[in-house]
N, CA, C and O atoms as a GROMACS GRO file, in nm:
protein
  320
    1MET      N    1   0.565  -0.018   1.742
    1MET     CA    2   0.404  -0.052   1.735
    1MET      C    3   0.397  -0.183   1.665
    1MET      O    4   0.470  -0.213   1.571
    2ASN      N    5   0.326  -0.243   1.707
    2ASN     CA    6   0.276  -0.359   1.636
    2ASN      C    7   0.156  -0.355   1.542
    2ASN      O    8   0.045  -0.324   1.585
    3GLN      N    9   0.175  -0.381   1.430
    3GLN     CA   10   0.061  -0.354   1.329
    3GLN      C   11   0.014  -0.472   1.286
    3GLN      O   12   0.083  -0.572   1.305
    4PRO      N   13  -0.103  -0.480   1.225
    4PRO     CA   14  -0.155  -0.597   1.150
    4PRO      C   15  -0.091  -0.614   1.034
    4PRO      O   16  -0.046  -0.514   0.979
    5PRO      N   17  -0.077  -0.733   0.977
    5PRO     CA   18  -0.031  -0.741   0.812
    5PRO      C   19  -0.121  -0.675   0.729
    5PRO      O   20  -0.243  -0.669   0.746
    6LEU      N   21  -0.051  -0.621   0.633
    6LEU     CA   22  -0.125  -0.548   0.508
    6LEU      C   23  -0.193  -0.653   0.410
    6LEU      O   24  -0.131  -0.744   0.355
    7LYS      N   25  -0.338  -0.626   0.395
    7LYS     CA   26  -0.420  -0.700   0.306
    7LYS      C   27  -0.462  -0.615   0.203
    7LYS      O   28  -0.508  -0.503   0.227
    8LEU      N   29  -0.446  -0.666   0.074
    8LEU     CA   30  -0.511  -0.569  -0.040
    8LEU      C   31  -0.669  -0.578  -0.014
    8LEU      O   32  -0.726  -0.664   0.054
    9LEU      N   33  -0.723  -0.479  -0.078
    9LEU     CA   34  -0.862  -0.466  -0.055
    9LEU      C   35  -0.921  -0.535  -0.157
    9LEU      O   36  -1.028  -0.592  -0.135
   10TYR      N   37  -0.863  -0.540  -0.279
   10TYR     CA   38  -0.920  -0.611  -0.398
   10TYR      C   39  -0.822  -0.735  -0.429
   10TYR      O   40  -0.704  -0.735  -0.394
   11SER      N   41  -0.879  -0.833  -0.495
   11SER     CA   42  -0.805  -0.936  -0.537
   11SER      C   43  -0.704  -0.887  -0.642
   11SER      O   44  -0.730  -0.791  -0.713
   12GLU      N   45  -0.576  -0.962  -0.651
   12GLU     CA   46  -0.487  -0.919  -0.736
   12GLU      C   47  -0.534  -0.940  -0.895
   12GLU      O   48  -0.464  -0.895  -0.985
   13ALA      N   49  -0.631  -0.996  -0.917
   13ALA     CA   50  -0.680  -1.025  -1.058
   13ALA      C   51  -0.748  -0.885  -1.092
   13ALA      O   52  -0.750  -0.851  -1.211
   14VAL      N   53  -0.800  -0.805  -1.000
   14VAL     CA   54  -0.875  -0.693  -1.060
   14VAL      C   55  -0.776  -0.552  -1.033
   14VAL      O   56  -0.828  -0.441  -1.046
   15LEU      N   57  -0.662  -0.563  -1.004
   15LEU     CA   58  -0.578  -0.462  -0.998
   15LEU      C   59  -0.559  -0.392  -1.140
   15LEU      O   60  -0.560  -0.466  -1.238
   16ILE      N   61  -0.540  -0.256  -1.156
   16ILE     CA   62  -0.533  -0.226  -1.291
   16ILE      C   63  -0.372  -0.227  -1.342
   16ILE      O   64  -0.274  -0.168  -1.299
   17LYS      N   65  -0.390  -0.316  -1.446
   17LYS     CA   66  -0.267  -0.339  -1.528
   17LYS      C   67  -0.161  -0.233  -1.554
   17LYS      O   68  -0.039  -0.245  -1.537
   18LEU      N   69  -0.243  -0.106  -1.607
   18LEU     CA   70  -0.168  -0.004  -1.642
   18LEU      C   71  -0.099   0.051  -1.520
   18LEU      O   72   0.021   0.079  -1.525
   19LYS      N   73  -0.172   0.068  -1.406
   19LYS     CA   74  -0.113   0.122  -1.272
   19LYS      C   75   0.002   0.051  -1.233
   19LYS      O   76   0.096   0.118  -1.193
   20LEU      N   77   0.014  -0.087  -1.238
   20LEU     CA   78   0.105  -0.177  -1.189
   20LEU      C   79   0.214  -0.153  -1.289
   20LEU      O   80   0.326  -0.131  -1.245
   21GLU      N   81   0.190  -0.156  -1.433
   21GLU     CA   82   0.293  -0.115  -1.513
   21GLU      C   83   0.387  -0.004  -1.482
   21GLU      O   84   0.510  -0.009  -1.485
   22TYR      N   85   0.308   0.102  -1.449
   22TYR     CA   86   0.352   0.239  -1.415
   22TYR      C   87   0.429   0.225  -1.289
   22TYR      O   88   0.548   0.260  -1.287
   23PHE      N   89   0.377   0.182  -1.194
   23PHE     CA   90   0.460   0.168  -1.068
   23PHE      C   91   0.576   0.077  -1.062
   23PHE      O   92   0.674   0.097  -0.989
   24ARG      N   93   0.561  -0.034  -1.151
   24ARG     CA   94   0.700  -0.094  -1.169
   24ARG      C   95   0.814  -0.018  -1.225
   24ARG      O   96   0.930  -0.057  -1.207
   25THR      N   97   0.786   0.091  -1.294
   25THR     CA   98   0.909   0.190  -1.359
   25THR      C   99   0.952   0.277  -1.240
   25THR      O  100   1.039   0.360  -1.264
   26ILE      N  101   0.905   0.270  -1.115
   26ILE     CA  102   0.946   0.375  -1.009
   26ILE      C  103   1.024   0.296  -0.919
   26ILE      O  104   0.988   0.182  -0.888
   27SER      N  105   1.130   0.351  -0.874
   27SER     CA  106   1.229   0.286  -0.774
   27SER      C  107   1.158   0.257  -0.651
   27SER      O  108   1.062   0.324  -0.613
   28THR      N  109   1.208   0.152  -0.585
   28THR     CA  110   1.154   0.098  -0.451
   28THR      C  111   1.170   0.237  -0.363
   28THR      O  112   1.077   0.275  -0.292
   29ASP      N  113   1.274   0.299  -0.371
   29ASP     CA  114   1.280   0.409  -0.257
   29ASP      C  115   1.166   0.518  -0.290
   29ASP      O  116   1.105   0.572  -0.198
   30GLU      N  117   1.147   0.541  -0.387
   30GLU     CA  118   1.043   0.651  -0.445
   30GLU      C  119   0.903   0.599  -0.399
   30GLU      O  120   0.820   0.675  -0.348
   31LEU      N  121   0.882   0.467  -0.419
   31LEU     CA  122   0.744   0.401  -0.381
   31LEU      C  123   0.718   0.404  -0.238
   31LEU      O  124   0.605   0.422  -0.194
   32ILE      N  125   0.829   0.386  -0.160
   32ILE     CA  126   0.828   0.382  -0.017
   32ILE      C  127   0.795   0.525   0.031
   32ILE      O  128   0.704   0.540   0.113
   33LYS      N  129   0.864   0.632  -0.016
   33LYS     CA  130   0.836   0.792   0.007
   33LYS      C  131   0.702   0.826  -0.022
   33LYS      O  132   0.643   0.911   0.046
   34SER      N  133   0.638   0.754  -0.139
   34SER     CA  134   0.508   0.813  -0.164
   34SER      C  135   0.405   0.757  -0.090
   34SER      O  136   0.289   0.795  -0.108
   35LEU      N  137   0.437   0.654   0.009
   35LEU     CA  138   0.341   0.596   0.089
   35LEU      C  139   0.356   0.658   0.227
   35LEU      O  140   0.276   0.630   0.316
   36LYS      N  141   0.464   0.746   0.248
   36LYS     CA  142   0.472   0.800   0.394
   36LYS      C  143   0.335   0.855   0.417
   36LYS      O  144   0.254   0.887   0.329
   37PRO      N  145   0.315   0.865   0.575
   37PRO     CA  146   0.178   0.920   0.634
   37PRO      C  147   0.215   1.076   0.599
   37PRO      O  148   0.326   1.126   0.578
   38GLU      N  149   0.069   1.143   0.599
   38GLU     CA  150   0.060   1.282   0.577
   38GLU      C  151   0.118   1.330   0.451
   38GLU      O  152   0.149   1.449   0.444
   39THR      N  153   0.139   1.250   0.346
   39THR     CA  154   0.156   1.269   0.202
   39THR      C  155   0.026   1.266   0.134
   39THR      O  156  -0.074   1.217   0.188
   40THR      N  157   0.025   1.316   0.016
   40THR     CA  158  -0.108   1.316  -0.076
   40THR      C  159  -0.166   1.178  -0.086
   40THR      O  160  -0.283   1.153  -0.059
   41ASN      N  161  -0.082   1.096  -0.124
   41ASN     CA  162  -0.135   0.953  -0.151
   41ASN      C  163  -0.058   0.841  -0.043
   41ASN      O  164   0.002   0.739  -0.078
   42ALA      N  165  -0.074   0.880   0.066
   42ALA     CA  166  -0.011   0.799   0.177
   42ALA      C  167  -0.092   0.670   0.168
   42ALA      O  168  -0.194   0.653   0.102
   43LEU      N  169  -0.021   0.570   0.255
   43LEU     CA  170  -0.064   0.429   0.270
   43LEU      C  171  -0.198   0.460   0.371
   43LEU      O  172  -0.182   0.515   0.480
   44LYS      N  173  -0.314   0.422   0.329
   44LYS     CA  174  -0.406   0.434   0.424
   44LYS      C  175  -0.489   0.295   0.444
   44LYS      O  176  -0.544   0.239   0.350
   45THR      N  177  -0.492   0.248   0.571
   45THR     CA  178  -0.543   0.140   0.593
   45THR      C  179  -0.667   0.144   0.700
   45THR      O  180  -0.680   0.249   0.764
   46ARG      N  181  -0.758   0.037   0.724
   46ARG     CA  182  -0.834   0.013   0.831
   46ARG      C  183  -0.741  -0.058   0.932
   46ARG      O  184  -0.633  -0.113   0.911
   47SER      N  185  -0.812  -0.044   1.051
   47SER     CA  186  -0.742  -0.094   1.159
   47SER      C  187  -0.711  -0.240   1.156
   47SER      O  188  -0.646  -0.289   1.248
   48ASP      N  189  -0.753  -0.316   1.055
   48ASP     CA  190  -0.721  -0.460   1.054
   48ASP      C  191  -0.618  -0.491   0.956
   48ASP      O  192  -0.577  -0.606   0.935
   49GLY      N  193  -0.573  -0.376   0.890
   49GLY     CA  194  -0.454  -0.385   0.781
   49GLY      C  195  -0.496  -0.387   0.637
   49GLY      O  196  -0.414  -0.391   0.546
   50THR      N  197  -0.652  -0.383   0.614
   50THR     CA  198  -0.691  -0.376   0.499
   50THR      C  199  -0.652  -0.254   0.418
   50THR      O  200  -0.681  -0.146   0.472
   51ILE      N  201  -0.596  -0.250   0.306
   51ILE     CA  202  -0.530  -0.140   0.248
   51ILE      C  203  -0.642  -0.053   0.157
   51ILE      O  204  -0.704  -0.104   0.064
   52MET      N  205  -0.655   0.080   0.198
   52MET     CA  206  -0.759   0.154   0.125
   52MET      C  207  -0.694   0.241   0.008
   52MET      O  208  -0.751   0.265  -0.098
   53ASP      N  209  -0.574   0.282   0.041
   53ASP     CA  210  -0.511   0.355  -0.067
   53ASP      C  211  -0.372   0.320  -0.069
   53ASP      O  212  -0.296   0.340   0.025
   54GLY      N  213  -0.336   0.262  -0.189
   54GLY     CA  214  -0.174   0.195  -0.186
   54GLY      C  215  -0.173   0.059  -0.231
   54GLY      O  216  -0.064   0.001  -0.231
   55ASN      N  217  -0.284  -0.008  -0.272
   55ASN     CA  218  -0.294  -0.138  -0.319
   55ASN      C  219  -0.193  -0.170  -0.432
   55ASN      O  220  -0.125  -0.271  -0.423
   56HIS      N  221  -0.182  -0.095  -0.527
   56HIS     CA  222  -0.097  -0.130  -0.652
   56HIS      C  223   0.055  -0.110  -0.617
   56HIS      O  224   0.140  -0.180  -0.671
   57ARG      N  225   0.088  -0.007  -0.522
   57ARG     CA  226   0.203   0.005  -0.490
   57ARG      C  227   0.277  -0.098  -0.392
   57ARG      O  228   0.397  -0.128  -0.391
   58ILE      N  229   0.177  -0.143  -0.313
   58ILE     CA  230   0.202  -0.254  -0.211
   58ILE      C  231   0.242  -0.376  -0.288
   58ILE      O  232   0.338  -0.447  -0.257
   59LYS      N  233   0.171  -0.397  -0.382
   59LYS     CA  234   0.185  -0.516  -0.470
   59LYS      C  235   0.315  -0.520  -0.532
   59LYS      O  236   0.383  -0.622  -0.525
   60VAL      N  237   0.362  -0.397  -0.605
   60VAL     CA  238   0.479  -0.366  -0.671
   60VAL      C  239   0.590  -0.419  -0.554
   60VAL      O  240   0.658  -0.519  -0.574
   61LEU      N  241   0.599  -0.350  -0.449
   61LEU     CA  242   0.688  -0.368  -0.336
   61LEU      C  243   0.710  -0.510  -0.298
   61LEU      O  244   0.820  -0.559  -0.271
   62ARG      N  245   0.584  -0.579  -0.298
   62ARG     CA  246   0.597  -0.728  -0.260
   62ARG      C  247   0.652  -0.814  -0.371
   62ARG      O  248   0.723  -0.911  -0.345
   63GLU      N  249   0.625  -0.784  -0.480
   63GLU     CA  250   0.692  -0.839  -0.605
   63GLU      C  251   0.829  -0.817  -0.590
   63GLU      O  252   0.896  -0.916  -0.619
   64ARG      N  253   0.891  -0.720  -0.554
   64ARG     CA  254   1.017  -0.696  -0.543
   64ARG      C  255   1.107  -0.752  -0.413
   64ARG      O  256   1.228  -0.747  -0.392
   65GLY      N  257   0.996  -0.809  -0.335
   65GLY     CA  258   1.070  -0.906  -0.209
   65GLY      C  259   1.065  -0.768  -0.091
   65GLY      O  260   1.124  -0.797   0.013
   66PHE      N  261   1.015  -0.651  -0.093
   66PHE     CA  262   1.008  -0.586   0.014
   66PHE      C  263   0.914  -0.611   0.115
   66PHE      O  264   0.796  -0.634   0.090
   67GLU      N  265   0.968  -0.607   0.250
   67GLU     CA  266   0.873  -0.646   0.355
   67GLU      C  267   0.784  -0.498   0.376
   67GLU      O  268   0.832  -0.388   0.404
   68VAL      N  269   0.657  -0.530   0.357
   68VAL     CA  270   0.573  -0.405   0.363
   68VAL      C  271   0.477  -0.388   0.489
   68VAL      O  272   0.398  -0.295   0.499
   69ASP      N  273   0.490  -0.479   0.574
   69ASP     CA  274   0.394  -0.499   0.682
   69ASP      C  275   0.451  -0.404   0.787
   69ASP      O  276   0.371  -0.378   0.877
   70GLY      N  277   0.573  -0.345   0.795
   70GLY     CA  278   0.617  -0.264   0.878
   70GLY      C  279   0.607  -0.114   0.842
   70GLY      O  280   0.635  -0.026   0.923
   71LEU      N  281   0.566  -0.091   0.720
   71LEU     CA  282   0.541   0.040   0.685
   71LEU      C  283   0.459   0.127   0.768
   71LEU      O  284   0.362   0.079   0.827
   72PRO      N  285   0.490   0.252   0.778
   72PRO     CA  286   0.390   0.331   0.854
   72PRO      C  287   0.283   0.369   0.766
   72PRO      O  288   0.295   0.387   0.644
   73ARG      N  289   0.160   0.380   0.845
   73ARG     CA  290   0.036   0.394   0.766
   73ARG      C  291  -0.060   0.492   0.836
   73ARG      O  292  -0.053   0.511   0.958
   74GLU      N  293  -0.144   0.549   0.764
   74GLU     CA  294  -0.276   0.621   0.826
   74GLU      C  295  -0.382   0.539   0.844
   74GLU      O  296  -0.424   0.470   0.750
   75ILE      N  297  -0.428   0.538   0.944
   75ILE     CA  298  -0.549   0.423   0.978
   75ILE      C  299  -0.695   0.512   0.957
   75ILE      O  300  -0.723   0.619   1.012
   76TRP      N  301  -0.767   0.446   0.875
   76TRP     CA  302  -0.894   0.507   0.854
   76TRP      C  303  -0.991   0.424   0.936
   76TRP      O  304  -0.983   0.301   0.940
   77GLU      N  305  -1.088   0.496   1.005
   77GLU     CA  306  -1.170   0.410   1.080
   77GLU      C  307  -1.334   0.438   0.996
   77GLU      O  308  -1.375   0.538   0.938
   78ARG      N  309  -1.382   0.341   1.015
   78ARG     CA  310  -1.532   0.367   0.959
   78ARG      C  311  -1.605   0.465   1.047
   78ARG      O  312  -1.593   0.474   1.169
   79VAL      N  313  -1.690   0.544   0.962
   79VAL     CA  314  -1.783   0.620   1.050
   79VAL      C  315  -1.916   0.554   1.035
   79VAL      O  316  -1.972   0.513   0.934
   80LYS      N  317  -1.955   0.554   1.172
   80LYS     CA  318  -2.093   0.486   1.187
   80LYS      C  319  -2.217   0.584   1.196
   80LYS      O  320  -2.331   0.538   1.208
   0.00000   0.00000   0.00000
């Protein structure tokens, strides 16, 4: 399935430093597991790839050089 690239909802400048520090202590494998669909804190995005839940974990994975755009995600559509 071809998915759009992931985009942070917020600028990196406003990400919470304490959360980033915490996620940097967690292994790459554990971060990936925490983002799996149908888990409590799954990677949730809009259909255009904008991250609704998972911004800090994706930032840390990118810092580690992990290719995040292929990760499975739950799509959140806006309710009109």
